[in-house]
C-alpha positions as CSV (number, residue, x, y, z in Angstrom):
1,M,15.4,4.8,12.6
2,S,18.5,3.3,11.1
3,R,19.3,3.2,7.4
4,L,19.0,-0.6,7.4
5,Q,15.5,-0.5,9.0
6,R,14.4,2.1,6.4
7,Q,15.6,-0.1,3.6
8,K,13.8,-3.1,5.1
9,D,10.6,-1.0,5.4
10,A,10.9,0.2,1.8
11,D,11.5,-3.4,0.5
12,E,8.5,-4.7,2.5
13,A,6.3,-1.8,1.2
14,H,7.3,-2.6,-2.3
15,Q,6.5,-6.3,-1.9
16,I,3.1,-5.4,-0.4
17,Q,2.3,-3.0,-3.2
18,V,3.3,-5.6,-5.9
19,K,1.2,-8.4,-4.3
20,A,-1.8,-6.1,-3.8
21,G,-1.5,-4.6,-7.2
22,F,-1.5,-7.9,-9.0
23,L,-4.4,-9.1,-7.0
24,G,-6.4,-6.0,-7.6
25,A,-5.6,-6.1,-11.3
26,A,-6.8,-9.7,-11.5
27,Q,-10.1,-8.8,-9.8
28,W,-10.7,-5.8,-11.9
29,T,-9.8,-7.5,-15.1
30,A,-12.4,-10.2,-14.3
31,F,-14.9,-7.4,-13.7
32,G,-13.9,-5.7,-16.9
33,V,-14.2,-8.9,-19.0
34,A,-17.6,-9.7,-17.4
35,A,-19.0,-6.1,-17.9
36,T,-17.7,-6.0,-21.5
37,S,-19.2,-9.5,-22.2
38,L,-22.5,-8.5,-20.8
39,A,-22.5,-5.2,-22.7
40,H,-21.7,-7.1,-25.9
41,V,-24.6,-9.6,-25.4
42,Y,-27.2,-7.1,-24.3
43,S,-26.4,-3.8,-26.2
44,P,-26.6,-3.6,-30.0
45,F,-24.7,-0.3,-29.8
46,F,-21.8,-1.9,-27.9
47,R,-21.8,-5.0,-30.1
48,K,-21.0,-2.7,-33.1
49,Q,-17.9,-1.4,-31.4
50,T,-14.4,-2.6,-32.4
51,L,-12.5,-5.3,-30.6
52,P,-9.6,-2.9,-29.8
53,L,-12.1,-0.5,-28.0
54,K,-13.4,-3.4,-26.0
55,A,-9.9,-4.6,-25.2
56,F,-9.0,-1.0,-24.2
57,L,-11.9,-0.9,-21.7
58,V,-10.8,-4.2,-20.1
59,T,-7.2,-2.9,-19.9
60,I,-8.3,0.3,-18.3
61,T,-10.2,-1.6,-15.6
62,A,-7.1,-3.7,-15.0
63,V,-4.9,-0.7,-14.7
64,F,-7.4,1.0,-12.4
65,G,-7.6,-2.1,-10.1
66,F,-3.8,-2.4,-10.0
67,T,-3.3,1.2,-9.1
68,L,-6.1,1.5,-6.6
69,S,-5.2,-1.8,-4.8
70,A,-1.5,-1.0,-4.6
71,D,-2.1,2.5,-3.3
72,Q,-4.5,1.3,-0.6
73,A,-2.1,-1.4,0.5
74,L,0.7,1.1,0.8
75,L,-1.5,3.5,2.8
76,R,-2.4,0.7,5.2
77,F,1.2,-0.3,5.6
78,E,2.3,3.3,6.2
79,T,-0.5,3.8,8.8
80,R,0.5,0.6,10.6
81,R,4.2,1.7,10.7
82,R,3.3,5.2,11.9
83,I,1.2,3.7,14.7
84,E,4.0,1.4,15.7
85,D,6.6,4.1,15.6
86,S,4.4,6.5,17.7
87,A,4.0,3.8,20.3
88,I,7.7,3.2,20.5
89,R,8.4,6.9,20.7
90,K,5.8,7.3,23.4
91,E,7.4,4.5,25.4
92,A,10.9,6.1,24.9
93,R,9.7,9.5,26.0
94,M,8.1,8.0,29.2
95,E,11.3,6.1,30.0
96,L,13.6,9.0,29.4
97,A,11.3,11.3,31.4
98,K,11.5,8.8,34.3
99,R,15.3,9.1,34.2
100,G,15.1,12.9,34.2
101,L,16.3,13.2,30.6
102,V,14.8,15.5,27.9
103,P,13.5,13.2,25.2
104,T,15.3,14.7,22.2
105,E,15.6,12.9,18.9
106,T,19.1,11.9,19.8
107,E,18.1,10.5,23.2
108,I,15.2,8.6,21.6
109,A,17.6,7.2,19.0
110,K,20.0,6.1,21.8
111,W,17.1,4.6,23.8
112,R,15.9,2.7,20.7
113,E,19.4,1.3,20.1
114,A,19.8,0.3,23.7
115,N,16.4,-1.4,23.8
116,G,16.6,-3.0,20.4
117,K,13.5,-1.2,19.0
């Protein structure tokens, strides 16, 4: 895999993580606000707590959602890339074996370059 392709993958992974992270943070923030509001209405103990504590709980849910969503999106991206790369490498090994060549990393790289993959 070329340096340019690795950089493109890294940029794409970053964009995917940012988008998923913000979406997850928004969803979990809504959950945190709803849970905190319900607890404030229905629990006399929770109602006595300070506003900074309640804001902290909402913030923690937002950070949790951001982190969890970004991580899951990155794992899905890496899994998809690994599957695609394995398929290309398998195809390269089959082609090289048909030609009677040993499918070393160098030969696979040359095959990829020649076939634009």
